[in-house]
C-alpha positions as CSV (number, residue, x, y, z in Angstrom):
1,X,156.7,137.2,-68.4
2,X,157.0,140.7,-69.7
3,X,159.8,143.0,-68.5
4,X,157.3,144.7,-66.2
5,X,154.7,142.1,-65.3
6,X,151.0,143.2,-65.3
7,X,149.5,142.4,-61.9
8,X,145.8,143.3,-61.5
9,X,144.2,143.6,-58.0
10,X,140.4,143.5,-58.0
11,X,137.9,144.0,-55.1
12,X,140.4,146.5,-53.6
13,X,139.5,149.2,-51.2
14,X,141.3,152.5,-51.0
15,X,143.4,151.7,-48.0
16,X,144.4,148.3,-49.5
17,X,145.6,150.0,-52.6
18,X,147.8,152.3,-50.5
19,X,149.2,149.3,-48.7
20,X,150.0,147.4,-52.0
21,X,150.9,150.2,-54.3
22,X,154.2,151.2,-52.7
23,X,155.3,147.6,-52.5
24,X,154.3,146.8,-56.1
25,X,156.2,149.8,-57.4
26,X,159.3,148.8,-55.4
27,X,159.0,145.3,-56.9
28,X,158.8,146.6,-60.4
29,X,155.3,145.5,-61.2
30,X,152.8,147.1,-63.5
31,X,150.1,147.1,-60.9
32,X,146.5,148.0,-61.6
33,X,143.7,148.4,-59.1
34,X,139.9,147.9,-59.3
35,X,137.2,148.0,-56.7
36,X,134.9,145.7,-58.7
37,X,135.1,141.9,-58.9
38,X,137.2,140.4,-61.8
39,X,134.1,139.9,-64.0
40,X,133.9,143.7,-64.3
41,X,137.4,144.1,-65.7
42,X,137.5,145.9,-69.0
43,X,138.7,143.9,-72.0
44,X,142.0,145.8,-72.4
45,X,143.0,144.8,-68.8
46,X,142.0,141.2,-69.3
47,X,144.1,140.9,-72.4
48,X,147.3,141.9,-70.6
49,X,146.9,140.6,-67.0
50,X,149.6,138.0,-66.0
51,X,148.7,137.8,-62.3
52,X,145.3,138.4,-60.9
53,X,144.7,139.0,-57.2
54,X,141.0,138.7,-56.2
55,X,138.8,138.2,-53.2
56,X,135.9,135.8,-52.7
57,X,133.3,137.7,-54.8
58,X,135.2,137.1,-58.1
59,X,134.1,134.0,-59.9
60,X,137.2,132.5,-61.5
61,X,136.0,130.1,-64.2
62,X,136.4,129.4,-67.9
63,X,134.5,132.6,-68.9
64,X,137.0,134.8,-67.1
65,X,140.1,132.7,-67.9
66,X,139.4,132.6,-71.6
67,X,139.3,136.4,-71.7
68,X,142.7,136.5,-69.9
69,X,145.1,134.8,-72.3
70,X,148.3,135.8,-70.5
71,X,147.1,134.9,-67.0
72,X,149.4,132.5,-65.2
73,X,148.6,133.0,-61.5
74,X,145.4,133.7,-59.5
75,X,146.4,134.9,-56.0
76,X,143.2,135.0,-54.0
77,X,143.3,137.1,-50.8
78,X,141.5,134.4,-48.9
79,X,141.9,130.9,-47.4
80,X,138.8,129.6,-49.0
81,X,138.9,128.8,-52.7
82,X,135.4,127.7,-53.5
83,X,135.0,130.8,-55.9
84,X,137.7,129.3,-58.1
85,X,137.2,126.5,-60.7
86,X,140.3,124.4,-60.4
87,X,139.6,122.3,-63.4
88,X,139.3,125.4,-65.6
89,X,142.5,126.8,-64.2
90,X,144.4,123.5,-64.6
91,X,143.4,123.1,-68.2
92,X,144.8,126.5,-68.9
93,X,148.0,126.1,-66.9
94,X,146.9,128.8,-64.4
95,X,148.2,128.3,-60.9
96,X,146.3,129.3,-57.8
97,X,147.7,130.7,-54.6
98,X,145.8,131.4,-51.4
99,X,146.5,132.8,-47.9
100,X,146.8,129.7,-45.9
101,X,147.2,131.4,-42.5
102,X,146.2,134.9,-41.6
103,X,143.4,135.0,-39.1
104,X,142.8,131.8,-37.2
105,X,142.4,133.8,-34.0
106,X,140.5,136.6,-35.8
107,X,137.7,134.3,-37.0
108,X,137.7,132.4,-33.7
109,X,137.3,135.6,-31.8
110,X,134.3,136.6,-34.0
111,X,132.8,133.2,-33.5
112,X,133.0,133.6,-29.7
113,X,131.4,137.0,-30.0
114,X,128.5,135.5,-32.0
115,X,128.1,132.7,-29.5
116,X,127.9,135.2,-26.6
117,X,125.4,137.4,-28.6
118,X,123.1,134.4,-29.0
119,X,123.4,133.0,-25.5
120,X,122.9,136.4,-23.8
121,X,120.6,138.2,-26.3
122,X,123.1,141.0,-26.5
123,X,122.0,142.6,-29.9
124,X,118.3,142.7,-28.8
125,X,119.3,144.1,-25.3
126,X,121.4,146.9,-26.9
127,X,118.7,147.7,-29.4
128,X,116.1,148.0,-26.7
129,X,118.1,150.4,-24.7
130,X,118.8,152.5,-27.8
131,X,115.0,152.8,-28.1
132,X,114.7,153.8,-24.5
133,X,113.4,150.5,-23.3
134,X,115.2,149.0,-20.3
135,X,112.7,146.1,-19.5
136,X,114.3,142.7,-18.9
137,X,111.4,140.6,-20.3
138,X,112.4,138.4,-23.1
139,X,116.1,138.9,-22.5
140,X,116.8,135.9,-20.3
141,X,120.1,134.4,-21.3
142,X,122.0,131.1,-20.8
143,X,125.3,130.4,-19.2
144,X,128.0,128.8,-21.4
145,X,129.9,127.3,-18.5
146,X,129.1,123.6,-18.1
147,X,127.4,123.4,-21.6
148,X,128.7,121.3,-24.5
149,X,130.3,123.0,-27.5
150,X,130.4,121.1,-30.8
151,X,133.1,122.2,-33.3
152,X,132.7,121.0,-36.8
153,X,136.1,121.1,-38.4
154,X,139.0,121.0,-35.9
155,X,141.6,122.8,-38.0
156,X,143.5,125.9,-37.2
157,X,140.4,128.1,-36.6
158,X,138.5,125.3,-34.9
159,X,141.3,124.6,-32.5
160,X,141.3,128.3,-31.4
161,X,137.5,128.0,-30.8
162,X,138.1,124.8,-28.8
163,X,140.7,126.6,-26.6
164,X,138.2,129.4,-25.9
165,X,135.4,126.9,-25.1
166,X,137.6,125.0,-22.7
167,X,138.7,128.3,-21.1
168,X,135.0,129.0,-20.5
169,X,134.5,125.6,-18.8
170,X,132.6,124.1,-21.6
171,X,132.7,120.4,-22.6
172,X,134.0,120.3,-26.1
173,X,133.2,117.7,-28.9
174,X,134.9,117.9,-32.3
175,X,134.2,116.4,-35.6
176,X,136.9,116.3,-38.2
177,X,137.7,114.1,-41.2
178,X,141.3,113.8,-39.9
179,X,141.1,113.4,-36.1
180,X,144.2,113.7,-33.9
181,X,143.3,111.8,-30.7
182,X,146.5,112.9,-29.0
183,X,145.7,116.5,-29.6
184,X,142.3,116.0,-28.1
185,X,143.8,114.4,-25.1
186,X,146.3,117.2,-24.6
187,X,143.7,120.0,-25.1
188,X,140.9,118.3,-23.3
189,X,138.3,117.7,-26.0
190,X,136.8,114.6,-27.6
191,X,136.5,113.6,-31.2
192,X,133.1,112.1,-32.1
193,X,131.2,111.5,-35.3
194,X,129.0,114.3,-36.6
195,X,125.7,112.7,-35.6
196,X,126.8,112.4,-31.9
197,X,128.1,116.0,-31.9
198,X,124.8,117.3,-33.2
199,X,122.8,115.3,-30.7
200,X,124.8,116.4,-27.7
201,X,126.0,119.9,-28.4
202,X,124.3,123.0,-26.9
203,X,126.3,125.2,-29.3
204,X,127.4,124.0,-32.8
205,X,130.0,126.1,-34.6
206,X,131.2,125.4,-38.2
207,X,134.9,125.7,-39.3
208,X,135.3,123.4,-42.3
209,X,135.9,124.4,-45.9
210,X,133.2,124.3,-48.5
211,X,133.8,121.4,-50.8
212,X,131.5,119.1,-52.8
213,X,131.6,116.7,-49.7
214,X,130.6,119.5,-47.2
215,X,128.0,121.2,-49.3
216,X,124.8,121.1,-47.2
217,X,126.7,119.0,-44.6
218,X,124.0,120.3,-42.2
219,X,120.9,119.5,-44.1
220,X,117.3,118.9,-42.8
221,X,118.2,115.4,-41.6
222,X,121.3,116.6,-39.7
223,X,119.6,119.7,-38.2
224,X,116.8,117.4,-37.0
225,X,119.4,115.8,-34.7
226,X,120.1,119.0,-32.8
227,X,118.4,119.9,-29.5
228,X,115.5,122.4,-29.7
229,X,117.5,124.5,-27.2
230,X,120.7,124.4,-29.3
231,X,122.4,127.3,-31.1
232,X,124.1,127.2,-34.5
233,X,127.0,129.4,-35.5
234,X,128.5,129.5,-39.0
235,X,131.6,131.6,-39.8
236,X,132.9,129.3,-42.5
237,X,130.9,129.2,-45.8
238,X,127.1,129.6,-46.3
239,X,126.8,126.5,-48.5
240,X,127.7,124.2,-45.7
241,X,124.3,124.8,-44.1
242,X,121.1,124.2,-46.1
243,X,119.3,127.5,-45.8
244,X,115.8,126.2,-46.4
245,X,116.3,123.5,-43.8
246,X,117.6,126.0,-41.3
247,X,114.7,128.3,-41.8
248,X,112.2,125.5,-41.3
249,X,114.0,124.3,-38.1
250,X,113.9,127.9,-36.7
251,X,110.3,128.5,-37.7
252,X,109.1,125.2,-36.2
253,X,111.0,125.7,-32.9
254,X,113.4,122.8,-33.5
255,X,116.4,125.2,-33.1
256,X,116.7,128.0,-30.6
257,X,118.8,130.4,-32.7
258,X,121.5,130.9,-35.3
259,X,124.4,133.3,-35.8
260,X,125.6,133.5,-39.4
261,X,128.6,135.4,-40.8
262,X,128.0,133.7,-44.2
263,X,124.9,133.1,-46.2
264,X,124.2,130.9,-49.2
265,X,122.8,133.7,-51.3
266,X,125.3,136.4,-50.4
267,X,127.0,136.4,-53.9
268,X,123.9,137.9,-55.5
269,X,123.3,140.5,-52.9
270,X,125.1,143.8,-53.4
271,X,127.2,145.1,-50.5
272,X,125.6,148.5,-50.2
273,X,121.9,148.4,-51.3
274,X,121.2,144.7,-50.5
275,X,119.5,144.3,-53.9
276,X,119.9,141.6,-56.5
277,X,122.6,142.4,-59.1
278,X,120.6,141.9,-62.3
279,X,117.9,139.9,-64.0
280,X,120.4,137.3,-65.4
281,X,120.8,135.6,-62.0
282,X,119.9,131.9,-62.2
283,X,116.7,130.8,-60.5
284,X,118.6,128.6,-58.0
285,X,120.7,131.6,-56.9
286,X,117.6,133.8,-56.7
287,X,116.0,131.2,-54.4
288,X,119.1,131.3,-52.2
289,X,119.0,135.1,-52.1
290,X,115.4,135.0,-51.0
291,X,116.3,132.6,-48.2
292,X,119.2,134.8,-47.3
293,X,116.8,137.7,-46.9
294,X,114.6,135.6,-44.7
295,X,117.5,134.7,-42.5
296,X,118.6,138.3,-42.2
297,X,115.3,139.3,-40.9
298,X,114.5,136.3,-38.7
299,X,113.9,137.2,-35.1
300,X,116.1,134.4,-33.8
301,X,119.0,134.9,-36.2
302,X,122.0,137.2,-36.0
303,X,123.7,137.9,-39.3
304,X,127.0,139.7,-39.8
305,X,128.2,140.6,-43.3
306,X,131.1,138.1,-43.8
307,X,133.3,140.1,-41.4
308,X,134.7,137.3,-39.2
309,X,138.1,137.8,-41.0
310,X,137.9,141.6,-40.9
311,X,140.3,142.9,-38.4
312,X,143.1,145.4,-39.1
313,X,145.8,143.0,-38.2
314,X,144.4,140.1,-40.2
315,X,144.0,142.3,-43.3
316,X,147.6,143.4,-43.1
317,X,148.6,139.7,-42.9
318,X,146.4,138.8,-45.9
319,X,148.0,141.6,-48.1
320,X,151.5,140.8,-47.0
321,X,151.1,137.1,-47.7
322,X,149.5,137.8,-51.1
323,X,152.4,140.2,-52.1
324,X,154.9,137.5,-51.0
325,X,153.1,134.9,-53.1
326,X,153.1,137.1,-56.2
327,X,156.7,138.0,-55.8
328,X,157.8,134.4,-55.3
329,X,155.8,133.3,-58.4
330,X,157.4,136.1,-60.6
331,X,160.8,135.0,-59.3
332,X,160.2,131.5,-60.4
333,X,159.6,129.9,-57.0
334,X,155.8,129.8,-56.5
335,X,154.6,129.5,-52.9
336,X,151.3,129.1,-51.1
337,X,149.9,127.1,-54.1
338,X,146.7,125.3,-53.5
339,X,144.7,122.6,-55.3
340,X,141.2,121.3,-54.4
341,X,142.9,118.2,-52.9
342,X,145.2,120.1,-50.6
């Protein structure tokens, strides 16, 4: 490492820079800050960066890594790492650190909010009143008490959602690749296979990581198992649900509604203008973007812009953990390292 290590933060907002800058200066880092994803870094920054801290919109692959010859650590400010190509990192001796814990309760609380919005038609009711319409027609909601909640992925976030469901007098079913029956017994929920969960749940909520094994975990065949009255909530990753199959299920009345904080095509949609980035986007991604637009405008879908993690407290925890990971790496004792098998 150089005497003053070059640490580059991308996808950084102004307040985040203020939070990090003072700590980086105290640590003796040569810290640089950019609002854009890593792909937009100028060549002179790429040539000197030793530690790169990014968020989920930066694609860390061979193209980026080959342009950063001194890079030794990617510290993503997220728990999910599906934007990072681990094979490319490993072949170039680049380590990857994530934020393993920061907002389990934060994402779970947003999930509960989306469930309530779907069950009680809250967004439509609020919008009607804003337009001066106080009619009740079409706003009939459903109780959650006594209904069955299906949680796909009973990890840290999923367990928070399970607690909330039990507190609301819901029967809870969970699907997880590593079930813990004793935990289910103590918390009052039941582990079942995915097919049973989808058949029996009134609300299905997703909390598993996106991996090759979970890509399109809920495809046309799986969605066909759900009740026509069921609701689907996804605050995990868009690729876990097949967008085309979801649109067909909604259009054909085989699913009552969906609330999505994540979309398959979100990478190619700009944050501000909701336009495609450029004409070099692959056709498959263009198709996903079109399906994302359709879901965003569907009358029985609620979409939020990947904000389930986005609370003041959670963001402070993310930045603090990232700074700690970078400091530990530069001190020769890496922490929070992650691999695709972890």
